[in-house]
BALOBA-1460 file (C-alpha; in Angstrom, 3 decimals):
// residues 268
<rec num="1" residu="x" x="-7.419" y="39.157" z="-9.274"/>
<rec num="2" residu="x" x="-10.217" y="36.948" z="-10.590"/>
<rec num="3" residu="x" x="-12.635" y="35.256" z="-8.205"/>
<rec num="4" residu="x" x="-15.419" y="32.627" z="-8.199"/>
<rec num="5" residu="x" x="-17.493" y="31.256" z="-5.124"/>
<rec num="6" residu="x" x="-14.667" y="28.744" z="-4.406"/>
<rec num="7" residu="x" x="-11.606" y="29.925" z="-5.947"/>
<rec num="8" residu="x" x="-9.156" y="32.977" z="-6.386"/>
<rec num="9" residu="x" x="-6.579" y="33.435" z="-9.237"/>
<rec num="10" residu="x" x="-3.691" y="35.500" z="-8.034"/>
<rec num="11" residu="x" x="-1.372" y="36.845" z="-10.734"/>
<rec num="12" residu="x" x="2.367" y="36.478" z="-10.405"/>
<rec num="13" residu="x" x="2.384" y="40.354" z="-10.392"/>
<rec num="14" residu="x" x="1.309" y="40.139" z="-6.713"/>
<rec num="15" residu="x" x="4.501" y="38.343" z="-5.877"/>
<rec num="16" residu="x" x="6.555" y="40.663" z="-8.013"/>
<rec num="17" residu="x" x="4.929" y="43.631" z="-6.067"/>
<rec num="18" residu="x" x="5.861" y="42.006" z="-2.764"/>
<rec num="19" residu="x" x="9.543" y="41.641" z="-3.934"/>
<rec num="20" residu="x" x="9.670" y="45.349" z="-4.944"/>
<rec num="21" residu="x" x="8.240" y="46.383" z="-1.573"/>
<rec num="22" residu="x" x="10.890" y="44.371" z="0.147"/>
<rec num="23" residu="x" x="13.542" y="45.942" z="-1.876"/>
<rec num="24" residu="x" x="11.991" y="49.507" z="-1.514"/>
<rec num="25" residu="x" x="12.145" y="49.605" z="-5.377"/>
<rec num="26" residu="x" x="9.722" y="51.663" z="-7.444"/>
<rec num="27" residu="x" x="8.046" y="50.263" z="-10.539"/>
<rec num="28" residu="x" x="9.885" y="52.837" z="-12.581"/>
<rec num="29" residu="x" x="13.391" y="51.650" z="-11.316"/>
<rec num="30" residu="x" x="12.273" y="48.022" z="-11.725"/>
<rec num="31" residu="x" x="11.268" y="48.769" z="-15.372"/>
<rec num="32" residu="x" x="14.767" y="50.296" z="-16.025"/>
<rec num="33" residu="x" x="16.600" y="47.310" z="-14.483"/>
<rec num="34" residu="x" x="14.265" y="44.864" z="-16.476"/>
<rec num="35" residu="x" x="14.969" y="46.939" z="-19.703"/>
<rec num="36" residu="x" x="11.194" y="47.116" z="-20.317"/>
<rec num="37" residu="x" x="8.631" y="50.020" z="-20.453"/>
<rec num="38" residu="x" x="6.771" y="51.057" z="-17.346"/>
<rec num="39" residu="x" x="3.552" y="50.336" z="-19.076"/>
<rec num="40" residu="x" x="4.532" y="46.698" z="-19.660"/>
<rec num="41" residu="x" x="5.699" y="46.307" z="-16.170"/>
<rec num="42" residu="x" x="2.327" y="47.742" z="-14.957"/>
<rec num="43" residu="x" x="0.403" y="45.263" z="-16.966"/>
<rec num="44" residu="x" x="2.556" y="42.373" z="-15.765"/>
<rec num="45" residu="x" x="2.029" y="43.238" z="-12.201"/>
<rec num="46" residu="x" x="-1.744" y="43.529" z="-12.727"/>
<rec num="47" residu="x" x="-1.931" y="40.230" z="-14.535"/>
<rec num="48" residu="x" x="-2.816" y="41.834" z="-17.893"/>
<rec num="49" residu="x" x="0.003" y="40.284" z="-19.875"/>
<rec num="50" residu="x" x="1.375" y="36.752" z="-19.729"/>
<rec num="51" residu="x" x="4.570" y="36.101" z="-17.814"/>
<rec num="52" residu="x" x="6.582" y="34.507" z="-20.625"/>
<rec num="53" residu="x" x="9.695" y="32.228" z="-20.219"/>
<rec num="54" residu="x" x="11.911" y="35.083" z="-21.380"/>
<rec num="55" residu="x" x="10.315" y="37.426" z="-18.856"/>
<rec num="56" residu="x" x="10.926" y="34.678" z="-16.196"/>
<rec num="57" residu="x" x="14.538" y="34.767" z="-16.949"/>
<rec num="58" residu="x" x="14.787" y="38.447" z="-16.675"/>
<rec num="59" residu="x" x="13.129" y="38.253" z="-13.230"/>
<rec num="60" residu="x" x="15.712" y="35.796" z="-12.090"/>
<rec num="61" residu="x" x="18.382" y="38.166" z="-13.096"/>
<rec num="62" residu="x" x="16.820" y="41.261" z="-11.342"/>
<rec num="63" residu="x" x="15.157" y="39.694" z="-8.268"/>
<rec num="64" residu="x" x="17.215" y="36.568" z="-7.827"/>
<rec num="65" residu="x" x="14.200" y="34.246" z="-7.782"/>
<rec num="66" residu="x" x="14.550" y="31.245" z="-10.149"/>
<rec num="67" residu="x" x="12.969" y="31.390" z="-13.439"/>
<rec num="68" residu="x" x="11.284" y="28.105" z="-12.720"/>
<rec num="69" residu="x" x="9.447" y="29.632" z="-9.787"/>
<rec num="70" residu="x" x="7.965" y="32.285" z="-12.045"/>
<rec num="71" residu="x" x="6.877" y="30.031" z="-14.832"/>
<rec num="72" residu="x" x="5.154" y="27.884" z="-12.265"/>
<rec num="73" residu="x" x="3.314" y="30.746" z="-10.756"/>
<rec num="74" residu="x" x="2.107" y="31.876" z="-14.245"/>
<rec num="75" residu="x" x="0.923" y="28.319" z="-15.102"/>
<rec num="76" residu="x" x="-0.988" y="28.035" z="-11.772"/>
<rec num="77" residu="x" x="-2.498" y="31.452" z="-12.364"/>
<rec num="78" residu="x" x="-3.591" y="30.561" z="-15.971"/>
<rec num="79" residu="x" x="-5.162" y="27.201" z="-14.833"/>
<rec num="80" residu="x" x="-6.909" y="28.961" z="-12.010"/>
<rec num="81" residu="x" x="-8.445" y="31.555" z="-14.492"/>
<rec num="82" residu="x" x="-9.847" y="28.734" z="-16.530"/>
<rec num="83" residu="x" x="-11.241" y="26.925" z="-13.616"/>
<rec num="84" residu="x" x="-12.857" y="30.150" z="-12.231"/>
<rec num="85" residu="x" x="-14.402" y="31.015" z="-15.671"/>
<rec num="86" residu="x" x="-15.644" y="27.560" z="-15.809"/>
<rec num="87" residu="x" x="-17.295" y="27.935" z="-12.345"/>
<rec num="88" residu="x" x="-18.734" y="31.346" z="-13.238"/>
<rec num="89" residu="x" x="-20.333" y="30.193" z="-16.433"/>
<rec num="90" residu="x" x="-21.538" y="26.737" z="-15.375"/>
<rec num="91" residu="x" x="-24.860" y="27.896" z="-14.078"/>
<rec num="92" residu="x" x="-26.705" y="27.135" z="-17.365"/>
<rec num="93" residu="x" x="-25.544" y="23.583" z="-17.263"/>
<rec num="94" residu="x" x="-26.268" y="22.706" z="-13.674"/>
<rec num="95" residu="x" x="-29.929" y="22.445" z="-14.172"/>
<rec num="96" residu="x" x="-29.318" y="20.119" z="-17.065"/>
<rec num="97" residu="x" x="-26.822" y="18.106" z="-14.936"/>
<rec num="98" residu="x" x="-29.613" y="17.395" z="-12.439"/>
<rec num="99" residu="x" x="-31.537" y="15.431" z="-15.145"/>
<rec num="100" residu="x" x="-28.980" y="12.785" z="-15.106"/>
<rec num="101" residu="x" x="-28.968" y="9.817" z="-12.715"/>
<rec num="102" residu="x" x="-25.751" y="11.023" z="-11.003"/>
<rec num="103" residu="x" x="-26.049" y="9.202" z="-7.790"/>
<rec num="104" residu="x" x="-26.996" y="5.954" z="-9.449"/>
<rec num="105" residu="x" x="-24.042" y="5.915" z="-11.915"/>
<rec num="106" residu="x" x="-21.583" y="7.019" z="-9.177"/>
<rec num="107" residu="x" x="-22.743" y="3.947" z="-7.190"/>
<rec num="108" residu="x" x="-21.795" y="1.796" z="-10.151"/>
<rec num="109" residu="x" x="-18.407" y="3.452" z="-10.389"/>
<rec num="110" residu="x" x="-19.042" y="5.170" z="-13.725"/>
<rec num="111" residu="x" x="-18.272" y="8.643" z="-12.343"/>
<rec num="112" residu="x" x="-16.733" y="10.172" z="-9.033"/>
<rec num="113" residu="x" x="-19.128" y="10.502" z="-6.193"/>
<rec num="114" residu="x" x="-19.840" y="14.111" z="-4.975"/>
<rec num="115" residu="x" x="-22.538" y="16.276" z="-3.566"/>
<rec num="116" residu="x" x="-20.958" y="19.514" z="-5.130"/>
<rec num="117" residu="x" x="-23.243" y="20.611" z="-8.212"/>
<rec num="118" residu="x" x="-20.226" y="22.279" z="-9.896"/>
<rec num="119" residu="x" x="-18.155" y="19.064" z="-9.414"/>
<rec num="120" residu="x" x="-21.005" y="17.041" z="-10.821"/>
<rec num="121" residu="x" x="-21.408" y="19.125" z="-13.844"/>
<rec num="122" residu="x" x="-17.810" y="18.931" z="-14.515"/>
<rec num="123" residu="x" x="-17.688" y="15.118" z="-14.049"/>
<rec num="124" residu="x" x="-20.567" y="14.771" z="-16.306"/>
<rec num="125" residu="x" x="-18.800" y="16.800" z="-18.965"/>
<rec num="126" residu="x" x="-15.779" y="14.335" z="-18.779"/>
<rec num="127" residu="x" x="-18.053" y="11.340" z="-18.863"/>
<rec num="128" residu="x" x="-19.914" y="12.542" z="-21.960"/>
<rec num="129" residu="x" x="-16.664" y="13.900" z="-23.327"/>
<rec num="130" residu="x" x="-18.053" y="17.377" z="-24.030"/>
<rec num="131" residu="x" x="-16.818" y="20.826" z="-22.993"/>
<rec num="132" residu="x" x="-20.459" y="21.924" z="-22.294"/>
<rec num="133" residu="x" x="-23.353" y="19.688" z="-21.330"/>
<rec num="134" residu="x" x="-25.631" y="21.845" z="-23.453"/>
<rec num="135" residu="x" x="-24.024" y="20.283" z="-26.499"/>
<rec num="136" residu="x" x="-25.840" y="16.968" z="-25.713"/>
<rec num="137" residu="x" x="-28.853" y="18.845" z="-26.959"/>
<rec num="138" residu="x" x="-27.381" y="19.651" z="-30.216"/>
<rec num="139" residu="x" x="-28.683" y="18.225" z="-33.462"/>
<rec num="140" residu="x" x="-25.324" y="16.661" z="-34.273"/>
<rec num="141" residu="x" x="-25.324" y="14.710" z="-31.052"/>
<rec num="142" residu="x" x="-28.919" y="13.617" z="-31.335"/>
<rec num="143" residu="x" x="-28.125" y="12.390" z="-34.829"/>
<rec num="144" residu="x" x="-25.782" y="9.665" z="-33.326"/>
<rec num="145" residu="x" x="-28.962" y="7.806" z="-32.311"/>
<rec num="146" residu="x" x="-31.713" y="6.546" z="-34.669"/>
<rec num="147" residu="x" x="-34.514" y="8.547" z="-33.079"/>
<rec num="148" residu="x" x="-35.172" y="11.904" z="-31.250"/>
<rec num="149" residu="x" x="-34.742" y="12.289" z="-27.563"/>
<rec num="150" residu="x" x="-35.016" y="14.975" z="-24.931"/>
<rec num="151" residu="x" x="-32.397" y="14.960" z="-22.242"/>
<rec num="152" residu="x" x="-34.557" y="17.009" z="-19.992"/>
<rec num="153" residu="x" x="-36.715" y="13.807" z="-19.759"/>
<rec num="154" residu="x" x="-35.305" y="11.469" z="-17.158"/>
<rec num="155" residu="x" x="-35.903" y="8.452" z="-19.287"/>
<rec num="156" residu="x" x="-33.965" y="9.839" z="-22.217"/>
<rec num="157" residu="x" x="-31.302" y="11.082" z="-19.990"/>
<rec num="158" residu="x" x="-30.926" y="7.628" z="-18.575"/>
<rec num="159" residu="x" x="-30.832" y="6.280" z="-22.047"/>
<rec num="160" residu="x" x="-27.930" y="8.465" z="-23.339"/>
<rec num="161" residu="x" x="-26.036" y="7.877" z="-20.074"/>
<rec num="162" residu="x" x="-26.396" y="4.128" z="-20.594"/>
<rec num="163" residu="x" x="-25.393" y="4.410" z="-24.264"/>
<rec num="164" residu="x" x="-22.258" y="6.574" z="-23.462"/>
<rec num="165" residu="x" x="-21.181" y="3.870" z="-21.002"/>
<rec num="166" residu="x" x="-21.243" y="1.370" z="-23.903"/>
<rec num="167" residu="x" x="-19.388" y="3.574" z="-26.145"/>
<rec num="168" residu="x" x="-16.519" y="4.010" z="-23.606"/>
<rec num="169" residu="x" x="-16.451" y="0.190" z="-23.013"/>
<rec num="170" residu="x" x="-16.425" y="-0.494" z="-26.843"/>
<rec num="171" residu="x" x="-12.969" y="1.199" z="-27.061"/>
<rec num="172" residu="x" x="-11.411" y="-1.723" z="-25.269"/>
<rec num="173" residu="x" x="-12.750" y="-4.277" z="-27.788"/>
<rec num="174" residu="x" x="-11.157" y="-5.471" z="-31.032"/>
<rec num="175" residu="x" x="-14.100" y="-4.603" z="-33.566"/>
<rec num="176" residu="x" x="-13.596" y="-4.738" z="-37.339"/>
<rec num="177" residu="x" x="-15.072" y="-1.818" z="-39.386"/>
<rec num="178" residu="x" x="-18.788" y="-2.444" z="-40.371"/>
<rec num="179" residu="x" x="-19.340" y="-4.305" z="-43.496"/>
<rec num="180" residu="x" x="-23.024" y="-4.008" z="-44.715"/>
<rec num="181" residu="x" x="-22.540" y="-7.269" z="-46.750"/>
<rec num="182" residu="x" x="-21.555" y="-9.028" z="-43.706"/>
<rec num="183" residu="x" x="-24.296" y="-7.560" z="-41.601"/>
<rec num="184" residu="x" x="-26.942" y="-8.844" z="-43.925"/>
<rec num="185" residu="x" x="-25.324" y="-12.224" z="-43.965"/>
<rec num="186" residu="x" x="-25.467" y="-12.077" z="-40.131"/>
<rec num="187" residu="x" x="-29.161" y="-11.220" z="-40.093"/>
<rec num="188" residu="x" x="-29.843" y="-14.133" z="-42.358"/>
<rec num="189" residu="x" x="-27.744" y="-16.554" z="-40.302"/>
<rec num="190" residu="x" x="-29.520" y="-15.553" z="-37.161"/>
<rec num="191" residu="x" x="-32.986" y="-15.176" z="-38.575"/>
<rec num="192" residu="x" x="-34.300" y="-17.920" z="-36.627"/>
<rec num="193" residu="x" x="-34.512" y="-16.681" z="-32.984"/>
<rec num="194" residu="x" x="-34.670" y="-19.963" z="-31.170"/>
<rec num="195" residu="x" x="-31.647" y="-21.116" z="-33.406"/>
<rec num="196" residu="x" x="-29.799" y="-18.060" z="-32.216"/>
<rec num="197" residu="x" x="-30.502" y="-18.854" z="-28.603"/>
<rec num="198" residu="x" x="-29.739" y="-22.526" z="-28.676"/>
<rec num="199" residu="x" x="-26.632" y="-22.661" z="-30.850"/>
<rec num="200" residu="x" x="-24.628" y="-19.553" z="-30.019"/>
<rec num="201" residu="x" x="-23.153" y="-19.020" z="-26.640"/>
<rec num="202" residu="x" x="-22.740" y="-15.559" z="-25.390"/>
<rec num="203" residu="x" x="-18.886" y="-15.396" z="-26.047"/>
<rec num="204" residu="x" x="-19.341" y="-17.115" z="-29.546"/>
<rec num="205" residu="x" x="-21.790" y="-14.461" z="-30.401"/>
<rec num="206" residu="x" x="-19.659" y="-11.434" z="-29.324"/>
<rec num="207" residu="x" x="-16.832" y="-12.848" z="-31.512"/>
<rec num="208" residu="x" x="-19.155" y="-13.281" z="-34.443"/>
<rec num="209" residu="x" x="-20.556" y="-9.905" z="-33.970"/>
<rec num="210" residu="x" x="-17.094" y="-8.177" z="-33.725"/>
<rec num="211" residu="x" x="-16.138" y="-9.714" z="-37.181"/>
<rec num="212" residu="x" x="-19.290" y="-8.092" z="-38.507"/>
<rec num="213" residu="x" x="-18.327" y="-4.619" z="-37.087"/>
<rec num="214" residu="x" x="-20.623" y="-4.763" z="-34.041"/>
<rec num="215" residu="x" x="-19.680" y="-4.387" z="-30.429"/>
<rec num="216" residu="x" x="-22.061" y="-6.518" z="-28.465"/>
<rec num="217" residu="x" x="-21.799" y="-5.006" z="-24.894"/>
<rec num="218" residu="x" x="-23.721" y="-5.785" z="-21.625"/>
<rec num="219" residu="x" x="-24.178" y="-2.685" z="-19.479"/>
<rec num="220" residu="x" x="-26.225" y="-2.789" z="-16.024"/>
<rec num="221" residu="x" x="-29.712" y="-1.328" z="-16.412"/>
<rec num="222" residu="x" x="-30.453" y="2.063" z="-14.834"/>
<rec num="223" residu="x" x="-33.621" y="2.858" z="-12.886"/>
<rec num="224" residu="x" x="-35.211" y="5.015" z="-15.398"/>
<rec num="225" residu="x" x="-33.965" y="3.227" z="-18.545"/>
<rec num="226" residu="x" x="-36.896" y="2.988" z="-20.994"/>
<rec num="227" residu="x" x="-35.574" y="-0.219" z="-22.728"/>
<rec num="228" residu="x" x="-33.285" y="-3.176" z="-22.212"/>
<rec num="229" residu="x" x="-31.525" y="-3.074" z="-25.600"/>
<rec num="230" residu="x" x="-30.149" y="-0.353" z="-27.951"/>
<rec num="231" residu="x" x="-28.318" y="-0.047" z="-31.128"/>
<rec num="232" residu="x" x="-26.301" y="2.884" z="-32.623"/>
<rec num="233" residu="x" x="-23.369" y="3.733" z="-34.647"/>
<rec num="234" residu="x" x="-19.994" y="4.884" z="-33.088"/>
<rec num="235" residu="x" x="-17.369" y="5.861" z="-35.658"/>
<rec num="236" residu="x" x="-16.791" y="2.858" z="-37.968"/>
<rec num="237" residu="x" x="-18.594" y="0.313" z="-35.758"/>
<rec num="238" residu="x" x="-22.109" y="-0.291" z="-34.500"/>
<rec num="239" residu="x" x="-22.799" y="-0.943" z="-30.916"/>
<rec num="240" residu="x" x="-25.503" y="-3.288" z="-29.841"/>
<rec num="241" residu="x" x="-26.134" y="-2.710" z="-26.061"/>
<rec num="242" residu="x" x="-28.178" y="-4.900" z="-23.763"/>
<rec num="243" residu="x" x="-28.797" y="-5.338" z="-20.083"/>
<rec num="244" residu="x" x="-27.076" y="-8.410" z="-18.512"/>
<rec num="245" residu="x" x="-28.717" y="-11.624" z="-19.210"/>
<rec num="246" residu="x" x="-30.002" y="-12.259" z="-15.543"/>
<rec num="247" residu="x" x="-33.514" y="-12.168" z="-17.024"/>
<rec num="248" residu="x" x="-35.073" y="-14.857" z="-19.247"/>
<rec num="249" residu="x" x="-32.254" y="-16.075" z="-21.630"/>
<rec num="250" residu="x" x="-34.450" y="-16.422" z="-24.667"/>
<rec num="251" residu="x" x="-35.603" y="-12.798" z="-24.254"/>
<rec num="252" residu="x" x="-32.033" y="-11.804" z="-23.998"/>
<rec num="253" residu="x" x="-31.153" y="-13.328" z="-27.440"/>
<rec num="254" residu="x" x="-34.436" y="-11.984" z="-28.918"/>
<rec num="255" residu="x" x="-33.392" y="-8.444" z="-27.881"/>
<rec num="256" residu="x" x="-29.972" y="-9.044" z="-29.513"/>
<rec num="257" residu="x" x="-31.706" y="-10.255" z="-32.748"/>
<rec num="258" residu="x" x="-34.178" y="-7.131" z="-32.643"/>
<rec num="259" residu="x" x="-31.187" y="-4.844" z="-32.467"/>
<rec num="260" residu="x" x="-29.312" y="-6.651" z="-35.214"/>
<rec num="261" residu="x" x="-32.400" y="-6.169" z="-37.421"/>
<rec num="262" residu="x" x="-32.211" y="-2.485" z="-36.669"/>
<rec num="263" residu="x" x="-28.406" y="-2.308" z="-37.027"/>
<rec num="264" residu="x" x="-28.485" y="-3.136" z="-40.793"/>
<rec num="265" residu="x" x="-30.334" y="0.135" z="-41.462"/>
<rec num="266" residu="x" x="-27.895" y="2.325" z="-39.364"/>
<rec num="267" residu="x" x="-25.716" y="4.533" z="-41.622"/>
<rec num="268" residu="x" x="-22.105" y="4.325" z="-40.611"/>
């Protein structure tokens, strides 16, 4: 039996033991009827070996309980072990989880709302698509951006949260792979900031950017966000992320131009 603060994993062997007690059957007799060694039966009852499909069929023959029942018990047991191990080992991540603006992004519907710290940590893992939040501090993850950051800092934590939301949203867009030749052409075409603002509607601009390999995405700002625009690579595309254009329209387009200027130097 394996336990955490909130869960208990009970091996199928406990149910087998109950069946043997009901029948007044010893483990030795049970082993003979199962055509297995007493040692293996003992390990099975103690949850030390996996209850296989073949074993479930034998249990159905000897105990009269369907194989499907035993297979389900084993599946639930193994899933419980994983969940309990996760809970027991999650302590090192919980402090890191507190750095992120959880309540704020839950209010935006980006992540399930909860007050439980373990659930928060697990939900953040799913949001960032990592098995362990500490991976967000790895050099490989940091290299996905064009500058260094420290997720223990609330501003940087807000920034990578904001960026991850844009990455998730970009998957629903039809964006061509980045073509550096086209990117430079785009920069030349939009070189005049006032021309960019006056002649390109937002929808026109998004379509044009998509052809260049850029996903232009508006994402609501976060309280501690240190900027209003960002550009970074994501697979074979580049994402330019901006806050919604509720502010000055010309500044909105200037931010896009600034990130486009940066995008031409991003390795993809």
